[in-house]
C-alpha positions as CSV (number, residue, x, y, z in Angstrom):
1,M,1.8,-106.5,29.2
2,E,0.4,-103.7,27.1
3,S,1.4,-100.1,27.3
4,V,0.7,-96.9,25.6
5,P,2.4,-96.3,22.2
6,E,5.9,-94.8,22.4
7,D,4.9,-92.0,19.9
8,W,2.0,-91.0,22.1
9,V,4.2,-90.9,25.3
10,N,6.9,-88.9,23.7
11,A,4.7,-86.4,21.9
12,V,2.0,-85.8,24.4
13,H,2.5,-87.1,27.9
14,A,6.2,-87.8,28.5
15,G,6.0,-87.9,32.2
16,R,7.7,-90.0,34.9
17,F,4.5,-91.9,35.5
18,W,4.2,-93.1,31.9
19,M,7.9,-93.9,31.6
20,F,7.7,-95.9,34.8
21,L,4.8,-97.9,33.4
22,R,6.7,-98.5,30.2
23,S,9.6,-99.9,32.2
24,L,7.3,-102.6,33.7
25,R,6.5,-104.1,30.3
26,S,7.4,-107.8,30.3
27,N,9.1,-107.6,26.9
28,L,11.3,-104.7,28.1
29,N,12.2,-106.3,31.4
30,P,12.0,-110.1,31.3
31,S,13.8,-110.6,34.6
32,L,11.2,-108.5,36.4
33,S,8.3,-110.5,34.9
34,M,10.0,-113.8,35.8
35,W,10.6,-112.6,39.4
36,I,7.0,-111.6,39.8
37,F,5.8,-115.0,38.4
38,Y,8.1,-117.0,40.7
39,T,7.1,-115.1,43.8
40,Q,3.4,-114.5,43.3
41,F,2.4,-117.8,41.8
42,P,3.0,-119.7,45.0
43,V,1.1,-117.0,46.9
44,L,-1.8,-117.4,44.5
45,L,-1.8,-121.1,45.0
46,I,-1.8,-120.7,48.8
47,V,-4.7,-118.4,48.7
48,F,-6.6,-120.7,46.4
49,I,-6.0,-123.7,48.6
50,R,-7.0,-121.8,51.7
51,L,-10.3,-120.7,50.0
52,L,-10.9,-124.2,48.8
53,F,-10.5,-125.7,52.3
54,A,-12.7,-122.9,53.8
55,G,-15.4,-123.6,51.2
56,L,-15.3,-127.4,51.8
57,S,-15.4,-127.1,55.6
58,G,-18.2,-124.5,55.5
59,K,-16.4,-122.2,57.9
60,T,-15.7,-118.5,57.4
61,G,-13.9,-116.0,59.5
62,N,-17.0,-114.2,60.6
63,Q,-19.4,-116.8,61.9
64,K,-22.0,-115.5,64.3
65,E,-23.6,-117.6,66.9
66,K,-26.9,-119.2,66.0
67,F,-29.8,-118.3,68.1
68,E,-32.8,-120.5,68.5
69,V,-36.1,-118.8,68.6
70,K,-38.5,-120.5,71.0
71,G,-42.0,-119.5,70.8
């Protein structure tokens, strides 16, 4: 993950928000990045498989009844 340069943070905007974002960098906290990968990758696969089956079956969650027009 990219982050703002340390010189810029310290010189100009050394706030809690920027320091928190710096703490989320993958090279500073490898255990956090691995935890996110191991928990979110299966979720991403489940969503992808669900969308794949929904697309193949042609069904969506908001199907409206089809009305025939007689005339």
